[in-house]
N, C-alpha and C positions, 0 to 999 in steps of 0.2 A: 818646567825650565822657563824662566824670565826670556821673552823676546822684546826687542827693540826696534821700533819702525821711526824712521824719519819721514815728515812731510814736508813738501817745499812749495811755496805760494805766496799768496798776499790774503791778508784780512784787510778789511776795508771797515772805515765807520759807515753807518747806516742811518741815513735820515728817511722816516717813515710818516706819511700823514697828507695834509691838504698843503698846497703851495700856498705861502703866505697865510697859512693858518696853523691848526695846533700839530706839533710834528713831535715824533719821538726818536731818540738816538739810541742806535744799537751797533751791531757789528757781525761781520759774516764775510763767506767768501768760499768757493768750493772746495779748496783743499782744505781751509780750516774746519768747514763743516764735516768733511770725511775725516779729520783727525779727533774731532768731538765724539762723533758716533763709534770710529775705531777703539778709541780708549773706553769709551762705556759700555761695548759690546765685549769687549778684551779683558777688561780690568780682572775678571773673574779668573782668567786664565793665565794672568800675570803680564798681558801685554802693556807695554810702557810706549807713549808715544811723544814724541818731539817735534815741534812746528820750529821749520827753518824759515825764516823770512826777515824784513828790518823794518823798523819803526822809528820815529824821532826821539826826542829826548823831552818833549813837552807832555801836559799832564794827560791828554788824550791818549797818547802812545802808553804812557803809565797805565791809566785806567784799562787798556785792552790787555796789558800784561797781566796784570791783578785778576782779570776776569777769566783769561785764558787758564791761568795757574788754578784758578777755582773748578775749571772744569778738569783739572787734573793733567793739563798739557805739560811738558817738560819745556822750559823757554831757554833753555842754554845754549841753542842753536841760533838764537834771535839776535842781530846786532842791532843798536841803537845809533843812529846817526845825526848828528848836530846839524841844524838847519833845515832837516827833511821832516815830513809829517806823514802819517799814512794818507792813503788814497780815500776817497769819499764817493758815496752815490746814494742818490735819494730816489725812492719808490713814491711815485705820486698817484694817488688813486683816484680815479674818476666818480661821477654819480653813479653809475654802474657797476662799480667794483674792480671795473678793469684797470690794470698795472701799467705804468711805462716807468722806463728806468732813465737816471741821466748821472753821467760819472764825470769825477773829478780825480783823474789818477796819473797825468802824464808825468808829474813830477813826484810821483810817491816813493818812500824811501826803498820800498820792496823790490823797485828796478835796480837798485843801487846794491844789491845783496852781494854780487861778485867783485864789487869795486874795490876790492883790497887783493893782496898777494895770495892769502889764506883764508878763505871763509870758514866761520866754525863748523857748518857742514862738512867742508873738506877735510878739516883738522880731527874731527870726531867720527868720520866716515865707518872706519874699522870697527865701532862700537854697536853698529845698527846690523840687524838680520834683513832688514828690508827699506826700500826707499818708495815711495809714491809721490808721483806728480802728475799733472794733468795738462792739456793742451792752453789753457790758460796760464801755466806756469811759464810755458815757453812763451806765449804771446806778450807777457809784462817785461820778459828779459830782454836786454839788448843782444846783439849778435853775439858780442865776446864772452857775457853771462850765458848765452846758451852753449857755445862752444865747451865751457868749464863745466856745466852740468852733464852735457854729453859723455865727457871725459869721465866724471865721476860713476854715471851710470854704468859705463863699460868696467871701469876699475871694480865696481861693486858685483856686478854681475861674473866678472872673470874670478874673483874670490868665492862664489857660491852665494852669494846675497840674492834676495829677490827684488826685482825691479819691476815696479808696476805703474803701467801709463794709462792714464784714462783720458779718452779723446775729447774731452770738452772743447767744442770748436764755436768761437765767436767772431763771427765775420768783422765786426767792427773794431777788433783790436790787430787787426793783420792789414798790410797795404793792400793785398789781393788774394786770393784763393791759391793760386799758385805758388805764393811765398808759403803760405801757412800750409801747403800740402809738403813741400819740399822739407819742413821741420818735422811734420808729424811722421812722415816716413822715415827720418832717422831716430825719432824716438821709440817707433813700432820696433824698429829693427834691434833696437838696444834692451826691449823689454823682455822680462820673462813670463808677465802677465799682461794680457792687453784686455781692457774694460772698454767696449766699444757701444755707444748709443747710435742705433742704426740711422735715426734722421740725420744726426749731427754727420756721420760718416758719407749720408747720401750727399749733404751740401759741400762738403768738404772736397769727395771726389767727383764734384758734380756728373751725378748717375740719375738716371732717367725716375728710378723709382726705388722703393724699399727693398724689393726682391733683388735689385741690381745691387743695392748697398750691402746688403746681406751676403750676397754671393760673393762681393769683393772681399768684404772683410774676414769670411771663412778661409781665404788666402794668405791672411796674413801668416807670417812666419814664427811669431812668439809660440813658445811652447804651450801656452795656455790663453785660450782666448774666450771672452765672455760676450755675447752679441746681446743686448737689451733692445727689446721690442716695445716698449709701452707696457699696456696690459696685456699683450701675448705673453707667453712663457719665454723665458731667457734662455738662449742656445749656449751650450757649454762645450768645449773640447778642451780636454785636461789631460796632461801626461801621464797621469796616474790610470784614467780611464784606458787609453791606447796599451799601457802595459799589461793590464788585468784582461783587457780583450785577447791580446796577443798570447799572453801565457794561459790563459782560461785554467787555472788550476790553483784551488788551494785560497786560502784566506790572505788577504793583502794590506797592508797599512796605505795609507794614501798622502804620499809624499808629495811636495811641491815639485814644481818644474826646476831642473837644473841648467845651467848654461851649455848651450849647445844641442838642447835635448828639443831639435824641432820636430813638427808632425808634418809628413806628405801628406796633402790634401786628400789625394785619392784614396787615401788609406786611413783617414780620421774618421773617428767615431763622435758623433755629435749627439747630446742629449740634451733634455730639457727641464727646466727648473721653474715650476708653477709659480705664478704670480699668485698675489691674494685680492679678491675683490674688497672694493672700499664704497661703502655707501654714501658717503657724502666729501669728495676732493674739495678741500679749503684752500690748501697753498702748496703748488707743486716744486716751489723753488729749489728745496734740495732732495727731491726723488734720487737723482743719481748719485749724491755726494753720500746721503745716507745708506744707499744700496752697497757702494762701494766699502763704507765702514763696515756695516754687518758682515759682507761678505768675506774681508778681508780677516776681521777677528776671528769667524770660524777657520778660515783656509789658514790661517798662520798658527792656529791651535792645533792643527792635524786632522780637521776634518774634511770629509771628501768634497770635491768641488761642486757637484750638484747640491748636497747639503748646505752648504756654503753658500750657493747662490739663492736657493730656497729662503735661507733665513735673511739674506739680504734683502728679498723682496718682502718678506715680513716686516721689516725696519722700516723700509721704504713706504710700504703700505700704511703703516703706523704713523709715520712724519707726516705725508700730505694729507691725512685727516686733522691736522691740528696748524694753526696759522704760524708763520715765522718759519726759518731754515733750521733752527736749532730748538726743539722742543723740550718741555722740561722733562728731566729725567724719570720724575714718578709717573710719566705717561707712558714710558715703555718698561718699565720695571720688570715686567714678566718676560721681556726679551732679553734681558742682560744676563 
């Protein structure tokens, strides 16, 4: 059966190269990267992915939309705003290969996605089985936009849709840590699946070390929680694991968590999904984004959480062995 996923966030124009020298124009963004890998990994199972954002009416925006459609992304949730343009970032690479990032996004079109009475995502929300967003999604929206998004998350969760929150935390996008923490806590409370990068969680919660960050993340109330620890195995707590452990009888399917199906931490069962060794790491830009895409493609197609996380780690390992956030599809054909 076809399942439809809405992903909301920002895809920016990307300049990469030597300042005042040769540069190339590309595009990317955390949630958009996830949308591409989710579509690739889920296409065979019938998953459809739509991207919700805003762009301008300029030629660069048209070029973005054309390229998104080439990636198989549904663009019906995209708003086109006259007088606005996509955000821009530049990756500057020094003589040692070290990268630094420069951003121009304060007036980007994506910030104004909810600046109408009813956005395309709100209009079509009932057509989708899942919603994916990240901490960067929260950061780029004004307060009024975030409130609309929280209301949508609550509505979708109440009707049984899956709400996935990925904790990408970028301090430079927030006034201060406390402001970010308040918004992240609201999003975590509304999520049915929480994807947590341990070092981001440590920074956000101002915890002394990764062990403290992992312990804090384990107490999150979302029915399904994954804790990513870099090269170490991914920790997985899923509602289907709790049910099978409690019932301990017979074969069971692997249903996704439903609204209100939380897990008491003292009774939680944590399993581990192995990561994959990478001989040569080339570019880690989209490691977490590609993990999320690979994981959700399998999970939404009925696979168990540990198997889905293992697949997500395999996708991420393949991606970081290539340059760029979005690698050629043929470089990961065996994973699709």
